[in-house]
C-alpha positions as CSV (number, residue, x, y, z in Angstrom):
1,M,69.8,100.5,118.8
2,I,72.3,101.5,116.1
3,K,69.5,101.5,113.5
4,N,67.5,104.0,115.8
5,Y,70.6,106.2,116.0
6,F,70.7,106.6,112.3
7,K,66.9,107.1,112.0
8,I,67.1,109.9,114.5
9,A,70.1,111.3,112.8
10,L,68.3,111.4,109.4
11,A,65.3,113.0,111.0
12,N,67.4,115.8,112.6
13,L,69.2,116.4,109.3
14,A,65.9,116.7,107.5
15,K,64.5,119.0,110.2
16,S,67.5,121.4,110.0
17,K,67.7,121.8,106.2
18,A,69.9,124.9,106.1
19,Y,72.4,123.4,108.5
20,S,72.4,120.1,106.6
21,L,72.9,121.8,103.2
22,I,75.8,123.9,104.4
23,S,77.4,121.0,106.3
24,I,77.2,118.5,103.5
25,S,78.2,121.0,100.8
26,S,81.2,122.2,102.8
27,L,82.4,118.6,103.5
28,T,81.7,117.6,99.9
29,L,84.0,120.3,98.5
30,G,86.6,119.7,101.2
31,L,86.7,116.0,100.5
32,A,86.7,116.4,96.7
33,V,89.7,118.7,96.8
34,S,91.5,116.5,99.3
35,I,91.0,113.4,97.3
36,L,92.2,115.1,94.1
37,L,95.3,116.3,95.8
38,L,95.9,113.0,97.5
39,I,95.9,111.3,94.0
40,Y,98.2,114.0,92.8
41,V,100.7,113.7,95.7
42,L,100.8,109.9,95.7
43,D,101.4,109.9,92.0
44,E,104.3,112.2,92.4
45,L,105.7,110.1,95.2
46,S,105.5,107.0,93.1
47,F,108.0,108.0,90.4
48,D,110.6,105.3,89.5
49,R,109.6,103.1,92.4
50,Y,108.5,100.3,90.0
51,H,112.0,99.3,89.1
52,D,113.2,96.1,90.8
53,K,116.6,97.6,91.6
54,A,115.2,101.0,92.5
55,D,116.9,101.1,95.9
56,H,120.3,100.4,94.4
57,I,120.2,102.8,91.4
58,Y,121.9,106.2,91.7
59,R,122.5,109.1,89.2
60,L,125.8,110.9,89.1
61,C,125.4,114.7,89.4
62,Q,127.4,117.8,89.6
63,E,126.3,120.9,91.6
64,Q,124.4,122.6,88.9
65,H,123.5,119.8,86.5
66,P,123.4,116.0,86.1
67,Y,125.5,115.7,82.9
68,Q,128.9,114.0,82.6
69,S,131.6,113.4,80.1
70,P,131.5,110.2,77.9
71,Q,134.2,108.3,79.7
72,T,133.3,109.3,83.2
73,A,131.1,106.2,83.9
74,N,133.7,103.7,82.6
75,Y,136.5,105.3,84.6
76,L,134.6,105.3,87.9
77,D,133.3,101.8,87.4
78,D,136.9,100.6,86.9
79,N,138.2,102.4,90.0
80,L,135.4,102.2,92.6
81,P,134.5,98.8,93.9
82,E,131.3,100.2,95.3
83,I,129.9,100.4,91.8
84,K,128.4,97.2,90.5
85,S,127.5,98.3,87.0
86,H,126.7,101.5,85.0
87,A,124.7,102.8,82.1
88,R,124.8,106.1,80.2
89,I,122.0,108.0,78.4
90,L,122.8,110.5,75.7
91,H,119.6,112.6,75.1
92,R,119.1,113.4,71.4
93,P,115.8,115.3,71.0
94,N,116.0,116.1,67.3
95,E,116.9,112.8,65.5
96,I,115.6,112.2,62.0
97,I,114.2,108.7,61.7
98,Q,113.5,107.2,58.3
99,Y,111.9,103.9,57.2
100,K,111.5,103.7,53.4
101,E,109.4,106.8,52.5
102,L,108.4,107.7,56.0
103,R,110.6,110.3,57.7
104,F,110.0,112.1,61.0
105,K,111.9,114.1,63.5
106,E,111.6,112.3,66.8
107,S,112.1,114.1,70.1
108,K,112.2,111.1,72.5
109,V,115.4,109.5,71.3
110,A,118.3,108.4,73.5
111,Y,121.6,106.7,72.9
112,V,122.1,104.3,75.8
113,D,124.5,101.6,77.0
114,P,123.3,98.0,76.6
115,A,123.3,97.7,80.5
116,L,120.5,100.2,80.8
117,F,117.8,97.4,80.4
118,R,119.7,95.2,82.9
119,I,119.7,97.9,85.5
120,F,116.2,99.4,84.9
121,S,113.0,97.3,84.8
122,F,111.1,98.0,81.6
123,K,108.5,95.7,80.0
124,F,109.4,94.3,76.6
125,S,106.8,93.2,74.1
126,T,109.5,91.5,72.0
127,G,113.2,91.0,72.7
128,N,115.5,90.0,75.5
129,P,116.3,93.0,77.7
130,D,119.7,91.5,78.6
131,K,120.9,91.4,75.0
132,V,118.9,93.7,72.8
133,L,121.5,96.4,72.5
134,D,124.7,94.4,72.9
135,K,125.5,94.4,69.2
136,P,126.5,97.6,67.2
137,A,123.8,99.2,65.1
138,S,120.9,97.9,67.2
139,I,117.9,99.8,68.3
140,V,114.9,99.3,70.5
141,I,111.6,101.1,69.9
142,S,108.3,101.5,71.7
143,N,105.0,100.0,70.7
144,K,103.9,103.5,69.7
145,I,106.8,104.0,67.4
146,A,106.3,100.5,65.9
147,Q,102.7,101.3,65.1
148,K,103.7,104.7,63.6
149,Y,106.3,103.2,61.2
150,F,105.2,99.6,60.6
151,G,101.5,99.5,61.4
152,N,100.6,95.9,62.3
153,S,103.7,94.4,60.7
154,N,106.4,92.8,62.8
155,P,109.2,95.4,63.3
156,I,111.9,93.0,64.5
157,G,114.8,92.9,62.0
158,Q,113.6,96.0,60.1
159,I,116.1,98.8,59.4
160,L,115.7,102.4,60.6
161,R,118.0,105.0,59.2
162,L,119.1,107.8,61.6
163,N,120.0,111.3,60.4
164,N,120.3,110.1,56.8
165,E,123.5,108.3,57.6
166,Y,123.4,105.3,59.9
167,D,121.3,102.2,59.6
168,Y,120.1,100.4,62.8
169,T,118.4,97.0,63.1
170,I,115.4,96.8,65.4
171,T,116.1,94.1,68.0
172,G,113.4,94.8,70.5
173,V,110.0,96.4,71.1
174,I,109.3,97.9,74.5
175,E,106.0,98.8,76.1
176,E,105.3,102.5,76.7
177,L,107.4,103.7,79.7
178,P,105.1,104.4,82.7
179,H,104.1,108.0,83.2
180,N,105.7,108.0,86.6
181,S,109.2,107.6,85.1
182,H,111.7,110.5,85.3
183,F,112.5,109.8,81.6
184,R,110.1,108.6,78.9
185,Y,111.9,107.7,75.8
186,E,110.4,105.9,72.8
187,I,113.6,105.1,70.9
188,F,116.7,103.6,72.4
189,V,119.9,103.4,70.2
190,T,122.9,101.4,71.3
191,L,126.1,103.1,72.4
192,A,128.1,100.0,71.6
193,D,129.4,101.7,68.5
194,A,129.6,105.2,69.9
195,N,133.2,105.7,68.7
196,T,132.1,105.2,65.1
197,V,129.1,107.4,65.3
198,Y,130.6,110.3,67.4
199,G,134.3,109.8,66.9
200,V,137.0,108.6,69.3
201,E,138.1,112.2,70.1
202,S,134.6,113.2,71.2
203,M,134.0,110.1,73.3
204,N,137.3,110.8,75.1
205,S,136.6,114.5,75.7
206,W,136.1,115.7,79.2
207,G,134.4,118.9,78.0
208,W,131.5,117.1,76.2
209,Q,129.2,116.9,79.2
210,N,126.0,115.6,77.7
211,F,125.7,112.1,79.2
212,L,123.5,111.1,82.1
213,V,125.3,108.4,84.2
214,Y,123.5,105.8,86.3
215,F,125.1,103.4,88.7
216,E,123.9,100.1,90.2
217,M,125.6,100.2,93.6
218,Q,126.6,97.3,95.8
219,D,124.3,96.4,98.7
220,E,126.3,98.2,101.3
221,F,128.4,101.4,100.9
222,S,128.9,104.8,102.4
223,K,127.3,107.5,100.2
224,P,129.5,110.4,101.5
225,D,132.7,108.2,101.1
226,V,131.8,107.3,97.5
227,E,131.0,110.9,96.6
228,A,134.4,112.0,98.0
229,K,136.1,109.2,96.1
230,I,134.4,110.3,92.9
231,S,135.5,113.9,93.2
232,Q,139.1,113.0,93.9
233,T,139.2,110.2,91.3
234,L,137.9,112.5,88.5
235,R,140.2,115.3,89.5
236,K,143.2,112.9,88.9
237,A,141.7,111.6,85.6
238,Q,141.2,115.1,84.2
239,N,144.6,116.3,85.3
240,T,143.0,119.3,87.0
241,D,145.2,121.8,88.7
242,P,145.5,120.7,92.4
243,D,145.1,124.3,93.5
244,S,141.9,124.8,91.6
245,P,138.5,124.3,93.4
246,L,137.4,120.7,93.7
247,T,134.4,119.9,91.6
248,K,131.9,118.3,93.9
249,Y,130.0,115.2,92.7
250,T,127.0,113.6,94.3
251,I,125.2,110.4,93.6
252,Q,121.4,110.9,93.7
253,P,119.1,108.0,94.6
254,L,116.8,107.1,91.7
255,K,113.7,107.6,93.9
256,D,114.8,111.2,94.6
257,I,115.4,112.3,91.0
258,H,111.8,113.5,90.2
259,L,111.3,115.6,93.3
260,Y,114.8,116.8,94.1
261,S,116.1,117.9,90.8
262,S,114.3,121.1,90.1
263,H,117.5,123.1,90.7
264,F,119.2,121.4,87.8
265,L,119.1,123.1,84.4
266,G,118.1,121.2,81.3
267,D,117.4,117.9,83.0
268,I,116.4,114.8,81.0
269,Q,112.9,116.1,81.2
270,Q,111.1,118.7,83.4
271,Q,111.0,117.3,86.9
272,N,108.8,118.5,89.8
273,S,109.9,119.8,93.1
274,I,109.2,118.5,96.6
275,T,108.3,122.1,97.5
276,Y,105.2,121.8,95.3
277,I,104.3,118.4,96.9
278,L,104.5,120.1,100.3
279,I,102.4,123.0,99.0
280,F,99.7,120.9,97.6
281,S,99.7,118.5,100.6
282,T,99.3,121.5,102.9
283,I,96.6,123.1,100.8
284,G,94.6,119.8,100.7
285,L,95.0,119.5,104.5
286,L,94.0,123.1,105.1
287,I,90.9,123.0,102.9
288,L,89.9,119.7,104.7
289,L,90.4,121.5,108.0
290,I,88.2,124.4,106.9
291,A,85.5,121.9,106.0
292,C,85.8,120.1,109.3
293,F,85.8,123.4,111.2
294,N,82.6,124.4,109.4
295,Y,81.0,121.1,110.3
296,I,82.1,121.2,114.0
297,N,80.9,124.8,114.3
298,L,77.6,124.1,112.7
299,L,77.0,120.8,114.5
300,T,77.8,122.3,117.8
301,A,75.7,125.5,117.2
302,N,72.8,123.4,115.9
303,A,73.1,121.0,118.9
304,T,72.7,123.9,121.3
305,T,69.2,124.4,119.9
306,R,68.5,120.8,121.0
307,I,69.8,121.5,124.5
308,T,66.4,120.7,126.1
309,E,66.2,117.5,124.1
310,I,69.6,116.5,125.5
311,G,68.5,117.3,129.1
312,I,65.3,115.3,128.8
313,R,67.2,112.3,127.3
314,K,69.7,112.4,130.2
315,T,66.9,112.8,132.8
316,F,65.3,109.6,131.3
317,G,68.5,107.7,131.7
318,A,70.4,108.2,128.5
319,S,74.1,107.7,129.2
320,R,76.8,110.0,127.9
321,N,78.0,107.3,125.5
322,Q,74.6,106.9,124.1
323,L,74.2,110.6,123.5
324,A,77.7,110.8,122.0
325,M,76.8,107.9,119.7
326,Q,73.8,109.8,118.5
327,F,75.9,112.8,117.4
328,I,78.6,110.5,115.9
329,S,75.8,108.7,113.9
330,E,74.8,112.0,112.6
331,S,78.4,112.8,111.6
332,I,78.7,109.4,109.9
333,V,75.6,110.1,107.8
334,V,76.8,113.5,106.8
335,F,80.2,112.2,106.0
336,L,79.1,109.3,103.9
337,T,76.7,111.5,102.0
338,S,79.5,114.0,101.4
339,L,82.0,111.3,100.4
340,I,79.7,109.9,97.7
341,L,79.1,113.4,96.3
342,A,82.8,114.2,96.5
343,L,83.7,111.1,94.5
344,I,81.2,112.2,91.8
345,I,82.8,115.6,91.7
346,V,86.3,114.0,91.5
347,K,85.1,111.9,88.6
348,I,83.7,114.9,86.7
349,S,86.5,117.3,87.5
350,L,89.5,115.0,87.0
351,P,90.0,115.9,83.3
352,I,90.0,119.6,84.2
353,F,92.4,119.0,87.0
354,N,94.7,117.0,84.7
355,S,94.7,119.9,82.2
356,L,95.6,122.4,84.9
357,S,98.3,120.2,86.5
358,G,99.7,118.6,83.4
359,K,99.1,115.2,84.8
360,E,97.6,112.0,83.5
361,L,95.6,110.9,86.6
362,L,92.9,108.3,86.3
363,F,89.8,107.9,88.4
364,S,90.5,104.1,88.5
365,T,93.6,104.9,90.7
366,L,91.1,105.5,93.6
367,F,90.9,101.7,93.8
368,N,94.7,101.5,94.4
369,I,95.4,100.3,97.9
370,N,97.4,103.4,98.8
371,I,94.6,105.7,97.6
372,S,92.0,103.7,99.4
373,L,94.0,103.8,102.6
374,G,94.5,107.6,102.1
375,I,90.7,108.1,101.7
376,L,90.1,105.9,104.8
377,G,92.6,108.1,106.7
378,I,90.7,111.2,105.6
379,M,87.4,109.6,106.7
380,L,88.9,108.8,110.2
381,I,90.3,112.3,110.5
382,V,87.0,113.9,109.6
383,T,85.0,111.6,111.8
384,I,87.2,112.3,114.8
385,L,87.5,116.0,114.2
386,A,83.9,116.7,113.2
387,G,82.1,114.2,115.3
388,C,83.8,113.6,118.6
389,Y,84.1,117.1,119.9
390,P,80.4,118.1,119.8
391,A,79.4,114.5,120.6
392,F,81.3,114.3,123.9
393,V,81.1,117.9,124.9
394,L,77.4,118.4,124.5
395,S,76.6,115.0,125.9
396,S,78.5,115.8,129.1
397,Y,76.1,118.7,130.1
398,N,74.5,118.4,133.5
399,P,70.7,117.6,132.9
400,T,69.6,119.8,135.9
401,K,71.5,122.8,134.6
402,I,70.3,122.1,131.1
403,L,66.6,122.1,132.1
404,K,66.9,125.1,134.4
405,A,68.8,127.2,131.8
406,S,66.9,129.6,129.6
407,K,67.8,129.3,126.0
408,T,67.4,133.1,125.5
409,S,68.5,134.4,128.9
410,S,72.0,135.2,127.8
411,R,74.2,135.5,124.8
412,S,75.5,132.2,123.5
413,K,79.2,131.7,124.1
414,F,81.2,130.5,121.2
415,Q,84.7,130.5,122.5
416,F,85.8,127.3,120.8
417,K,83.9,128.1,117.7
418,T,85.5,131.5,117.6
419,I,88.9,129.8,117.6
420,L,87.8,127.6,114.7
421,V,86.4,130.5,112.7
422,G,89.6,132.4,113.4
423,A,91.6,129.4,112.1
424,Q,89.6,129.4,108.9
425,F,90.3,133.1,108.3
426,T,94.0,132.5,109.1
427,I,94.2,129.9,106.4
428,V,92.3,132.0,103.9
429,I,94.5,135.1,104.4
430,A,97.7,133.0,104.1
431,L,96.4,131.4,100.9
432,I,95.4,134.8,99.3
433,A,98.7,136.4,100.2
434,S,100.7,133.4,98.9
435,A,98.7,133.5,95.6
436,I,99.3,137.2,95.1
437,I,103.1,136.8,95.7
438,M,103.3,133.8,93.4
439,S,101.4,135.7,90.7
440,R,103.9,138.6,91.0
441,Q,106.8,136.2,90.8
442,I,105.5,134.5,87.6
443,N,104.9,137.9,86.1
444,L,108.5,138.9,87.0
445,L,109.9,135.8,85.3
446,Q,107.8,136.5,82.1
447,Q,108.4,140.2,81.9
448,K,111.9,140.7,83.2
449,E,114.3,142.3,80.7
450,L,116.5,139.4,79.6
451,G,119.1,141.4,77.7
452,F,118.1,140.3,74.2
453,D,115.2,140.5,71.9
454,K,113.2,137.3,72.2
455,E,110.3,138.3,69.9
456,A,109.8,136.8,66.4
457,V,112.9,134.6,66.4
458,L,112.4,131.2,64.8
459,L,114.5,128.2,65.8
460,S,115.0,124.8,64.3
461,V,117.7,122.1,64.7
462,V,119.5,121.5,61.4
463,D,122.4,119.4,60.3
464,F,124.0,122.1,58.1
465,G,126.8,120.0,56.5
466,N,129.4,122.2,55.0
467,E,129.6,125.9,55.7
468,E,129.2,126.9,52.1
469,K,125.8,125.2,51.9
470,Y,124.7,127.1,55.1
471,N,125.8,130.4,53.7
472,T,123.8,129.8,50.5
473,L,120.7,129.0,52.6
474,K,121.3,132.1,54.6
475,E,121.5,134.3,51.5
476,A,118.3,132.8,50.2
477,L,116.5,133.5,53.4
478,L,117.8,137.1,53.7
479,N,116.4,137.7,50.2
480,Q,112.9,137.3,51.6
481,S,111.2,140.6,52.6
482,F,110.0,139.2,55.9
483,V,113.4,138.0,57.1
484,S,115.5,140.5,59.0
485,S,118.5,138.4,60.1
486,V,119.8,134.8,60.0
487,S,122.5,133.0,62.0
488,S,123.3,129.7,63.7
489,A,124.7,128.5,67.0
490,S,125.4,125.5,69.2
491,R,123.3,127.1,72.0
492,V,120.4,129.5,72.0
493,P,118.7,131.3,75.0
494,S,116.3,128.9,76.9
495,G,118.9,126.1,76.5
496,S,121.4,125.0,79.0
497,L,125.0,126.1,79.1
498,N,126.6,122.7,79.7
499,N,129.2,122.7,76.9
500,I,132.1,123.3,79.3
501,G,135.6,124.0,78.0
502,G,138.8,125.7,79.3
503,I,140.5,129.0,78.8
504,L,143.8,130.4,80.0
505,L,144.5,134.1,80.2
506,E,147.8,135.1,78.7
507,G,150.3,135.2,81.5
508,G,148.0,133.3,83.8
509,T,148.6,129.9,85.4
510,E,145.0,128.7,86.1
511,N,143.0,127.0,83.4
512,I,139.5,128.2,84.0
513,A,136.4,126.0,83.2
514,I,133.8,128.0,81.3
515,A,130.7,127.6,79.2
516,Y,131.3,127.7,75.5
517,V,128.7,128.9,73.0
518,H,129.8,128.3,69.4
519,V,128.2,130.8,67.0
520,N,128.2,132.0,63.4
521,F,128.2,135.6,62.1
522,D,125.2,137.7,62.9
523,Y,124.4,135.7,66.1
524,F,124.2,138.8,68.3
525,E,122.4,140.9,65.7
526,T,119.7,138.2,65.3
527,L,119.1,138.4,69.1
528,G,119.3,142.2,69.2
529,I,122.4,142.2,71.5
530,N,124.9,145.1,71.3
531,A,128.5,145.3,72.4
532,R,129.1,146.9,75.8
533,Q,132.8,147.2,75.0
534,G,134.6,146.7,71.7
535,R,132.6,145.2,68.9
536,L,130.7,142.1,67.7
537,F,131.8,139.5,65.2
538,S,131.8,140.8,61.7
539,N,132.4,139.3,58.2
540,Q,134.5,142.4,57.5
541,F,137.2,140.9,59.8
542,K,138.2,137.6,58.3
543,T,140.3,136.7,61.3
544,D,137.3,136.7,63.6
545,K,136.7,133.0,62.7
546,T,140.1,131.9,64.0
547,E,141.4,134.6,66.3
548,A,138.5,136.4,68.1
549,V,136.3,135.7,71.1
550,I,133.6,137.7,72.8
551,L,132.9,137.4,76.6
552,N,130.0,138.4,78.8
553,E,130.6,140.5,81.8
554,A,130.4,137.5,84.1
555,A,133.2,135.9,82.2
556,V,135.4,138.9,82.5
557,K,135.0,138.8,86.3
558,R,135.5,135.0,86.4
559,I,138.7,135.2,84.5
560,G,139.9,138.0,86.6
561,I,140.8,140.5,83.9
562,N,142.1,143.8,85.2
563,G,141.7,146.9,83.1
564,D,140.4,147.0,79.6
565,P,139.7,143.4,78.4
566,I,139.7,144.4,74.7
567,G,142.7,143.0,72.9
568,Q,143.8,140.7,75.7
569,S,144.8,137.2,74.6
570,L,143.3,133.9,75.7
571,K,144.2,130.2,75.0
572,C,141.0,128.3,74.2
573,N,140.6,124.5,74.0
574,W,137.3,124.4,72.0
575,P,138.7,124.9,69.4
576,R,142.3,124.7,70.4
577,S,143.6,128.2,69.5
578,K,145.0,131.4,70.7
579,R,142.5,134.3,70.4
580,K,142.0,137.9,71.4
581,I,139.0,139.4,73.1
582,V,137.3,141.7,70.5
583,G,134.1,142.5,72.5
584,V,132.2,142.2,75.8
585,I,128.4,142.0,75.9
586,N,126.1,142.7,78.9
587,D,125.2,139.7,81.0
588,I,122.1,138.2,79.4
589,N,119.8,135.7,81.0
590,F,120.7,132.8,78.7
591,E,119.2,130.2,81.0
592,S,116.1,130.3,83.2
593,L,115.8,132.9,85.9
594,Y,116.1,130.2,88.6
595,D,119.8,130.7,88.4
596,R,122.4,133.5,88.3
597,I,124.0,134.4,85.0
598,K,127.0,132.1,84.1
599,P,130.3,133.2,82.6
600,V,130.2,132.5,78.8
601,I,132.7,132.7,76.0
602,F,131.5,133.0,72.4
603,V,133.6,131.8,69.6
604,I,132.9,131.3,65.8
605,M,132.9,127.6,65.0
606,P,130.4,126.7,62.3
607,D,131.0,122.9,62.6
608,E,129.5,123.0,66.2
609,C,126.4,125.0,65.2
610,S,123.2,123.0,64.9
611,E,120.5,125.6,65.7
612,L,119.2,127.7,62.8
613,M,118.0,131.2,64.0
614,I,115.8,133.4,61.8
615,K,114.7,136.8,62.9
616,I,111.4,137.7,61.1
617,K,109.2,140.7,61.0
618,P,106.5,140.3,63.7
619,S,103.7,141.3,61.3
620,S,104.3,138.3,59.1
621,A,105.1,135.7,61.7
622,A,102.3,133.3,61.0
623,S,102.5,133.4,57.2
624,S,106.3,133.3,56.9
625,I,106.9,130.0,58.5
626,H,105.5,128.0,55.6
627,S,107.7,129.9,53.1
628,I,110.8,129.6,55.3
629,T,110.2,125.8,55.6
630,Q,109.9,125.5,51.8
631,I,113.2,127.4,51.3
632,C,115.0,125.3,53.9
633,Q,113.6,122.1,52.5
634,K,114.9,123.0,49.1
635,F,118.5,123.2,50.3
636,Y,118.2,120.3,52.8
637,P,115.6,117.9,51.3
638,D,116.6,115.1,53.7
639,Q,116.0,117.3,56.8
640,V,112.8,117.7,58.8
641,F,112.1,121.3,59.9
642,D,109.9,122.0,62.9
643,F,110.3,125.6,63.7
644,R,109.5,127.0,67.2
645,F,109.5,130.5,68.5
646,L,112.2,131.6,71.0
647,D,109.7,133.4,73.3
648,A,107.6,130.2,73.5
649,S,110.7,128.2,74.5
650,L,111.5,130.7,77.2
651,E,107.9,130.7,78.5
652,Q,108.1,126.9,78.7
653,L,110.8,127.2,81.4
654,Y,108.2,128.5,83.8
655,Q,105.2,126.4,82.9
656,K,105.4,124.3,86.1
657,D,105.3,127.4,88.3
658,K,102.6,128.9,86.2
659,K,100.4,125.8,86.6
660,T,101.1,125.7,90.3
661,F,100.0,129.3,90.6
662,Q,96.8,128.7,88.7
663,L,96.0,125.7,90.9
664,L,96.8,127.7,94.1
665,G,94.5,130.5,92.9
666,Y,91.6,128.0,92.3
667,F,92.2,126.4,95.7
668,S,92.3,129.7,97.4
669,A,89.0,130.6,95.9
670,L,87.6,127.2,97.1
671,A,89.0,127.9,100.6
672,I,87.3,131.3,100.6
673,L,84.0,129.7,99.4
674,L,84.2,127.1,102.2
675,A,85.0,129.7,104.8
676,C,82.0,131.8,103.6
677,M,79.7,128.8,103.8
678,G,80.7,128.2,107.4
679,L,80.5,131.9,108.2
680,L,77.1,132.1,106.8
681,G,75.9,129.2,108.9
682,M,77.6,130.6,112.1
683,A,76.2,134.1,111.5
684,S,72.7,132.6,111.2
685,F,72.9,130.7,114.5
686,I,74.6,133.6,116.4
687,L,72.0,136.1,115.2
688,T,69.2,133.7,116.0
689,S,70.5,133.4,119.6
690,R,70.6,137.2,120.0
691,I,67.2,137.9,118.4
692,K,65.6,139.1,121.7
693,E,68.6,141.3,122.5
694,I,68.2,143.0,119.2
695,G,64.5,143.6,119.8
696,I,65.2,145.2,123.2
697,R,67.9,147.5,121.7
698,K,65.5,148.6,119.0
699,V,62.7,149.4,121.5
700,N,65.3,151.5,123.4
701,G,66.0,153.5,120.2
702,A,69.0,151.8,118.7
703,K,69.4,152.6,115.0
704,T,69.7,149.9,112.3
705,I,73.3,150.9,111.4
706,E,74.3,150.7,115.1
707,I,72.9,147.2,115.5
708,M,74.6,146.1,112.3
709,S,77.8,147.5,113.5
710,M,77.5,145.7,116.8
711,L,76.7,142.4,115.1
712,N,79.5,142.7,112.5
713,K,82.3,143.8,114.9
714,D,82.8,140.3,116.3
715,F,83.4,138.9,112.8
716,I,85.8,141.7,112.1
717,K,87.6,141.0,115.3
718,W,88.1,137.3,114.2
719,V,89.6,138.6,110.9
720,A,92.0,140.9,112.7
721,I,93.3,138.1,115.0
722,A,93.6,135.8,112.0
723,F,95.5,138.5,110.1
724,V,98.1,138.8,112.9
725,I,98.6,135.0,112.9
726,A,98.5,134.5,109.1
727,C,101.1,137.1,108.1
728,P,104.2,135.6,109.6
729,I,103.1,132.1,108.5
730,A,102.5,133.2,104.9
731,W,105.7,135.3,104.8
732,Y,107.8,132.3,106.0
733,A,106.3,129.9,103.6
734,I,106.5,132.1,100.5
735,D,110.1,133.2,101.4
736,K,111.1,129.5,101.4
737,W,109.5,129.1,97.9
738,L,111.2,132.2,96.6
739,E,114.6,130.7,97.5
740,N,114.3,128.6,94.4
741,F,114.7,131.7,92.2
742,A,117.8,133.8,91.6
743,Y,115.6,136.7,90.7
744,K,112.6,137.2,93.0
745,T,109.9,139.7,93.7
746,D,109.7,141.6,96.9
747,I,107.5,140.5,99.7
748,S,105.8,143.8,100.4
749,W,103.7,144.6,103.4
750,W,100.8,145.8,101.2
751,I,100.3,142.3,99.9
752,F,99.3,141.1,103.3
753,A,97.2,144.2,103.9
754,L,95.4,143.5,100.7
755,A,94.8,139.9,101.6
756,G,93.4,141.0,105.0
757,L,91.2,143.6,103.3
758,I,89.9,141.1,100.8
759,V,88.9,138.7,103.7
760,V,87.3,141.6,105.6
761,V,85.2,142.6,102.6
762,I,84.2,138.9,102.1
763,A,83.3,138.5,105.7
764,L,81.2,141.7,105.8
765,L,79.4,140.8,102.5
766,T,78.7,137.3,103.9
767,V,77.2,138.4,107.3
768,S,75.9,141.9,106.5
769,F,72.7,140.7,104.8
770,Q,71.7,138.6,107.8
771,S,72.7,141.4,110.1
772,W,70.6,143.8,108.1
773,R,67.6,141.4,108.3
774,A,68.0,141.0,112.0
775,A,68.4,144.7,112.6
776,T,65.4,145.7,110.5
777,R,63.1,143.1,111.9
778,N,60.0,144.4,113.8
779,P,60.9,144.5,117.5
780,V,57.5,143.2,118.4
781,E,58.2,140.0,116.5
782,S,61.6,139.8,118.1
783,L,60.3,140.1,121.6
784,R,57.6,137.5,120.9
785,Y,60.3,135.1,119.6
786,E,59.7,131.6,121.1
């Protein structure tokens, strides 16, 4: 019996070739997109879940960033019994690693506590995770780094020199960290001798907030209570003024870090956002729904042409369940065919999808149990949505009424189909409007006036040594015709302002925490920044190095300076000195546009500067880098120079959103294509059902344009209803997304009007050709139809 169902199903599909082609193509595209997004979403949700202690690992965070002072972890571990153990990570992205004649600047380097490998679960090729970093001057490297420096030789016991100063013995080799880890370092250096490497004063400084702190917590504890204890305990440890605002600390579950840290600046690596997971999940579901709606509409419409067949089957004793099974069998055939084709498309398109999304997804992950269950879930959804409605509704028709009814006596009614087509247009309008607004937001981020000149500024991290040597290099660079300005600093735009120190206004009582940027002369000139009040630092004023500071406008407001700030005195703690305000600059967007501008104090302190800044003439940008590198190498032969452009670093801040917008644009185009395919099929069936009506109208003098207008107005009505529904949905969704940005584009009414107009044009183009064919058909042929 079941075999016969499938034979009949195949025969019906072969008979209705246009219907079959549209149905299978629509489902194939819908399933392919859904499977791609399913792989993507499950991969994002899998981050850091492979650690054995994942449920007990937490990261210590402040409100705007996850970085802490060096002694924070030890102090809390000693005072909070809820903490079982801790580990710190000090990210160092520009370490020079040397083995004999080989020297490279490595970006994936971290100084870590020995406990890191006891808390986290990483696979070691060689070495004991519990002991590899216990001894001073020990280092663990990845297989990739081992191959890079030692080839096929055994690296254990070999010596690597870091930054031309410290020698470390390799005690372990680790396998590559999984791609679904929120940090992916290749070199781990022990912090067991941190006092020697960084100095006791630095390791006891509350202002040096560059350490990530992870806790292994006890089995049972109250998260709110622990967070309150941390805030109070650290206030006492730092001797903070009791009347000052309490710094709020949180402990972030390890499993939440990747998807709930997008608001943090300068995280350990760029994380994703749960917002995007929801966006892609919704898009995948919506596209699948469009494909299902297409299939339901086309299957139901096609089945009405078989109404006599259904009546005869029921007259000869076919039960409702048997008829339903026939339609479900047809749905299963279509779905299985579509699924096979969809998997082929996924296989072919996965490299392209990886390039667009920045992922490393593999086709083999489809055989993962979670992915398989997800695809099975999609199959059940599609089968239920696409097969059951037409199966049970059409099979429930009364056979007497079916056989008495004339197939052409009245217009076919498509109430439920109208709802489904309207739903398709609603989805498409919402996607188009969202894509337009996201595009405008990305353009705003890339084109907004930042308050400084970002063009043709070269950057490189350098260990300058003494100030005299730096000044000699600066002079040599300025002698080149293509160099306009040279400076150095501890922080440059696109970086994070997490060097927090304190200042005290003369006569004030509150010590104010503020971001410090340590600079050298010509810093502001190199970035094209002018003074709003007063002046900039200048070599003509020898006291600027020890007695002057410059503030941005936000700092003036934060400190609460009344009247003219120029000449007012401040006590600084980095370096400890009494200084006067010599200038105020406009607020510049130093960090990304996700956040508001922070108060910043600029002081001259060459010892803290590690970023070389070179302003070059744009016309010679490409050719000058080689010459600049040679000059720098001459003065610093032990350094590795890898110059980058400031504007490229700034653009990198928004790559995640840019990629998301591109994907949304492609998915919106696919949604439109799927909606057009369904609309094309529906228009064909509807026009076929009204072929006699059209003939009668033509005989009675109706013009072609009038008939086309009559046939098209129903489709326009669907778009109008969909527009009314889609606008508030899209506005709400995009408004939520824009909440992630401190500076955001306007959600203008014309965007929704444009989205609606685009869909109207697409709908008219899709159906007008068939309407024109029906309207220009010879009425004699129309009246002889059937």
